[in-house]
C-alpha positions in Angstrom: 0.1 0.0 -0.1 2.9 2.4 0.9 4.6 1.6 -2.2 1.4 2.3 -4.4 0.8 5.7 -2.4 4.4 6.5 -3.0 4.1 5.9 -6.8 1.0 7.9 -7.0 2.5 10.9 -5.1 5.7 10.7 -7.5 3.3 10.6 -10.5 1.2 13.6 -9.3 4.3 15.6 -8.5 5.9 14.9 -11.9 2.8 15.9 -13.7 2.4 19.1 -11.9 6.0 20.0 -12.3 6.4 19.6 -16.0 5.0 22.5 -17.6 2.3 21.8 -20.4 3.5 22.2 -23.8 1.5 24.7 -25.8 -1.0 23.0 -28.5 0.1 23.9 -32.1 -1.8 24.2 -35.3 -2.7 20.8 -36.8 0.4 18.7 -38.0 -1.4 18.2 -41.5 -1.9 21.2 -43.9 -3.9 19.3 -46.6 -6.9 17.0 -45.7 -8.6 14.3 -48.0 -12.2 14.9 -47.2 -15.3 13.0 -47.8 -18.9 13.3 -46.7 -22.5 14.0 -47.5 -24.8 17.0 -48.5 -27.2 17.2 -45.4 -28.9 20.3 -46.2 -29.5 22.5 -49.3 -31.5 25.7 -50.8 -31.2 27.1 -54.2 -28.3 29.1 -52.9 -26.7 27.2 -50.0 -25.2 23.8 -49.7 -24.3 22.3 -46.4 -21.9 19.2 -46.0 -20.4 17.2 -43.3 -17.9 14.3 -43.0 -14.4 12.8 -42.2 -10.9 13.8 -43.4 -7.4 12.2 -43.2 -4.5 14.9 -43.3 -1.1 14.5 -45.3 0.6 14.0 -42.0 -1.8 11.7 -40.4 -4.3 13.9 -38.6 -7.9 12.5 -38.4 -10.7 15.0 -38.6 -14.5 15.9 -38.8 -15.7 18.6 -40.8 -18.7 20.5 -41.8 -19.1 23.7 -44.4 -21.9 25.8 -45.8 -21.1 27.0 -49.1 -23.3 30.1 -50.0 -23.3 30.5 -54.0 -25.5 32.0 -56.7 -28.2 30.0 -58.0 -27.2 26.8 -59.8 -27.4 27.2 -63.5 -26.1 31.0 -63.4 -23.2 31.5 -65.5 -20.6 31.5 -63.8 -22.1 30.1 -60.5 -19.9 32.0 -58.0 -19.4 31.0 -54.4 -20.6 34.0 -52.4 -19.7 33.2 -48.8 -19.9 30.5 -46.2 -18.1 29.0 -43.3 -15.7 26.0 -42.8 -15.1 24.2 -39.8 -13.1 21.0 -38.8 -11.9 19.5 -35.6 -8.4 17.6 -36.0 -6.9 14.9 -33.9 -3.1 14.4 -34.5 -1.3 11.2 -34.6 -0.1 12.0 -31.0 -3.6 12.3 -29.8 -4.0 16.1 -29.4 -7.0 18.0 -30.8 -7.2 21.2 -32.4 -9.6 22.8 -35.1 -9.5 24.8 -38.3 -12.1 27.5 -39.2 -12.4 29.8 -42.0 -14.7 31.7 -44.4 -15.2 31.6 -48.0 -14.0 34.5 -50.1 -16.8 36.3 -51.7 -16.3 35.2 -55.7 -13.4 33.3 -54.4 -14.6 30.2 -56.1 -17.3 28.5 -58.4 -19.6 25.5 -58.7 -19.3 24.2 -62.3 -21.4 21.5 -63.6 -19.4 18.3 -64.6 -22.3 16.1 -65.6 -26.0 17.7 -65.8 -27.5 14.3 -65.4 -29.4 14.1 -68.4 -32.6 11.5 -68.3 -32.4 11.4 -64.6 -28.8 10.1 -64.2 -26.6 11.3 -61.3 -25.5 14.9 -61.4 -22.0 16.2 -60.9 -20.5 19.3 -59.8 -17.0 20.8 -59.1 -17.1 23.1 -56.0 -13.9 25.3 -55.4 -13.6 28.1 -53.0 -10.8 30.0 -51.4 -10.8 30.4 -47.5 -10.0 33.5 -45.5 -9.4 34.4 -41.9 -8.3 30.7 -41.3 -7.6 30.0 -37.6 -6.6 27.2 -35.3 -6.2 27.4 -31.6 -2.9 29.0 -31.9 -2.7 30.8 -35.1 -5.1 33.2 -36.9 -5.2 35.3 -40.3 -4.3 32.1 -42.4 -5.6 31.0 -45.7 -7.0 28.0 -47.4 -8.7 26.2 -50.2 -11.8 23.7 -50.6 -12.4 21.8 -53.7 -14.7 18.8 -54.1 -16.8 16.9 -56.5 -20.4 16.9 -55.4 -22.4 14.0 -56.8 -26.5 14.0 -56.6 -27.6 10.3 -57.0 -31.0 10.4 -58.6 -33.6 7.9 -59.7 -37.2 8.1 -61.0 -40.0 7.4 -58.7 -43.8 7.4 -60.4 -42.2 9.3 -63.3 -40.6 12.2 -61.2 -36.8 12.3 -61.0 -35.9 12.4 -57.1 -32.3 13.1 -55.8 -32.2 10.6 -52.9 -28.6 11.0 -51.8 -25.4 13.4 -52.5 -21.7 12.8 -51.5 -19.0 14.9 -51.6 -15.2 13.9 -52.2 -12.2 16.2 -52.5 -9.5 18.1 -50.4 -9.1 21.2 -48.1 -5.7 22.7 -47.6 -4.5 25.4 -45.5 -1.9 27.9 -44.8 -2.1 28.3 -41.0 
């Protein structure tokens, strides 16, 4: 019992005596993102999913991209927010947030989905005011392919699911 108490006290003193290191920005600067569109209007699309960073960070992310009505030529990104929570390979947590630059990106039709086939769009946008727990004033970019999966039900074309796959990169 005394030995256990002694080891506990030594561990406690050691823990208190060693200064905590400051958290740093996520180790990764580029993340492969994948996820789903969970909400949309004619001028806003919201997505969420998971990501893996180039240095091994794991992440969960969400974004709402504001844009001109689809079909505008060009369809500009007009605003929105991006947020990501990261976990480094060492187990520390951080976050990345940013806002989309007005007219800093576009949504381009890759495949319009003739005859109720799947539609595909390329979504790109520059990010500004990128910040982490220890940095601010950074920049970034988001680029992904959005796929609307569609089928006919009683003669009406219905989108029943939408996925997004791409990348997010940052200069912290």
